[in-house]
VMD Tcl script that draws the C-alpha trace (Angstrom):
set ca {
  {0.00 0.00 0.00}
  {1.24 3.45 -0.90}
  {1.95 5.95 1.87}
  {-0.60 8.75 2.07}
  {0.79 12.00 3.44}
  {-0.81 13.12 6.70}
  {-2.56 16.48 6.85}
  {-3.65 18.33 9.99}
  {-6.49 20.73 9.23}
  {-6.89 23.67 11.56}
  {-9.83 25.91 12.30}
  {-9.42 28.50 9.54}
  {-9.70 25.82 6.84}
  {-12.98 24.49 8.29}
  {-14.28 28.03 8.76}
  {-13.56 28.78 5.13}
  {-15.52 25.69 4.05}
  {-18.68 26.80 5.83}
  {-18.51 30.60 5.74}
  {-21.47 32.55 4.46}
  {-19.48 35.78 4.14}
  {-19.71 37.43 0.75}
  {-16.52 39.50 0.53}
  {-14.26 38.39 -2.33}
  {-11.52 36.92 -0.10}
  {-14.01 34.78 1.85}
  {-15.73 33.61 -1.34}
  {-12.34 32.64 -2.82}
  {-11.26 30.74 0.32}
  {-14.63 28.94 0.49}
  {-14.43 27.91 -3.16}
  {-10.81 26.71 -2.96}
  {-11.37 24.93 0.38}
  {-14.46 23.08 -0.79}
  {-12.80 22.12 -4.06}
  {-9.73 20.92 -2.14}
  {-11.95 18.88 0.19}
  {-13.84 17.32 -2.73}
  {-10.86 16.58 -5.00}
  {-7.77 16.40 -2.78}
  {-8.69 15.25 0.73}
  {-8.94 11.63 -0.42}
  {-5.29 11.71 -1.44}
  {-4.22 12.28 2.18}
  {-4.87 10.95 5.66}
  {-6.70 13.82 7.36}
  {-6.49 14.72 11.06}
  {-7.58 17.53 13.35}
  {-7.59 18.00 17.13}
  {-9.74 18.81 20.12}
  {-8.40 22.38 19.88}
  {-10.18 22.76 16.53}
  {-13.34 21.23 17.97}
  {-13.18 23.63 20.93}
  {-12.68 26.65 18.68}
  {-15.54 25.63 16.39}
  {-17.75 24.93 19.43}
  {-17.27 28.41 20.92}
  {-20.65 30.03 21.63}
  {-19.73 33.10 19.55}
  {-18.79 31.04 16.50}
  {-21.78 31.63 14.18}
  {-21.69 28.45 12.09}
  {-20.68 25.99 14.76}
  {-23.02 23.14 13.82}
  {-22.12 23.25 10.12}
  {-18.40 23.43 10.91}
  {-18.52 20.55 13.39}
  {-20.51 18.46 10.89}
  {-17.75 19.08 8.33}
  {-15.17 17.32 10.55}
  {-17.47 14.69 12.10}
  {-15.51 11.81 10.53}
  {-12.02 13.29 10.84}
  {-9.67 11.56 13.29}
  {-8.68 13.61 16.34}
  {-5.05 13.77 17.41}
  {-4.61 13.90 21.20}
  {-3.32 16.98 22.97}
  {-0.72 15.23 25.09}
  {1.74 16.59 27.65}
  {4.31 16.63 24.84}
  {2.00 18.78 22.71}
  {1.36 21.21 25.59}
  {5.07 21.45 26.35}
  {5.90 22.05 22.70}
  {3.24 24.77 22.49}
  {4.78 26.47 25.55}
  {8.20 26.35 23.84}
  {6.73 27.89 20.65}
  {5.27 30.77 22.65}
  {8.40 31.22 24.80}
  {10.63 31.28 21.70}
  {8.20 33.68 19.97}
  {7.48 31.30 17.12}
  {3.77 31.64 17.95}
  {1.91 34.37 19.81}
  {0.67 33.71 23.33}
  {-1.24 32.57 25.18}
  {-0.51 28.85 24.89}
  {-3.65 28.05 22.90}
  {-4.94 28.29 19.34}
  {-2.11 28.63 16.84}
  {0.58 27.36 19.21}
  {-1.48 24.23 19.97}
  {-2.22 23.62 16.27}
  {1.46 23.74 15.32}
  {2.44 21.68 18.37}
  {-0.16 18.97 17.62}
  {0.90 18.75 13.99}
  {4.60 18.72 14.94}
  {4.40 16.26 17.82}
  {2.30 13.83 15.77}
  {4.66 14.08 12.76}
  {2.12 15.44 10.31}
  {3.46 16.08 6.83}
  {1.30 19.19 6.39}
  {-0.69 21.68 8.43}
  {-3.46 23.08 6.23}
  {-4.56 26.62 7.09}
  {-5.71 29.97 5.77}
  {-3.97 31.75 8.65}
  {-1.11 33.45 6.81}
  {-0.29 35.86 9.64}
  {0.78 33.32 12.27}
  {0.94 29.95 10.51}
  {1.54 29.86 6.74}
  {3.96 32.76 6.96}
  {7.34 32.26 5.24}
  {8.94 34.67 7.74}
  {7.96 32.36 10.62}
  {8.69 28.99 9.04}
  {12.48 29.16 9.30}
  {12.21 30.14 12.99}
  {9.79 27.22 13.52}
  {12.23 24.81 11.86}
  {15.12 25.97 14.04}
  {13.12 25.60 17.26}
  {11.75 22.19 16.24}
  {15.17 20.86 15.31}
  {16.50 22.01 18.69}
  {13.93 19.80 20.43}
  {14.45 16.92 18.01}
  {11.35 17.03 15.82}
  {10.60 17.94 12.24}
  {7.82 20.48 11.81}
  {5.06 20.01 9.26}
  {5.00 22.00 6.05}
  {2.44 24.73 6.74}
  {0.46 25.58 3.62}
  {-2.78 27.05 2.37}
  {-5.10 24.76 0.37}
  {-4.12 26.35 -2.94}
  {-0.53 25.12 -2.39}
  {-1.43 21.52 -1.53}
  {-2.80 20.32 -4.82}
  {-2.13 17.18 -6.83}
  {-3.36 16.91 -10.38}
  {-3.87 13.46 -11.88}
  {-2.95 14.64 -15.36}
  {0.39 16.20 -14.48}
  {3.46 14.48 -15.93}
  {5.52 12.58 -13.36}
}
mol new
graphics top color blue
foreach p $ca { graphics top sphere $p radius 0.5 }
foreach p [lrange $ca 0 end-1] q [lrange $ca 1 end] { graphics top cylinder $p $q radius 0.2 }
display resetview
């Protein structure tokens, strides 16, 4: 059996799938995310975490039920002591903003569980080329390899592309 790369999807990806916002950026992200889910998700082993579930379950999140339904069958990665410790290191080393929650937990879960990719629309704190080198340095110091952090439009395989 062929290895399927492992992808951790964080909250912004799910939010983009279910958004009802009509500004052009939101419409674009919804279209790309849904197309990625329909055509690409089957090429990967998909994971998320309880942090995503908690964020999508927040009482002020307007589309909670739709978002949670979207990930109903996605495997949850545990938030272990290793994950929490790694998130604290990311915040302490200023790889991720504090507090030790949200973005720091997402990157720590994906890193500690050796995900190949972290899929996000968060380009300020996650899919930010200026942060990725810093993340790699910190991860290598603690003996792990970080995931590649990408937006859905950069994680695309086309069946008709030459090998």
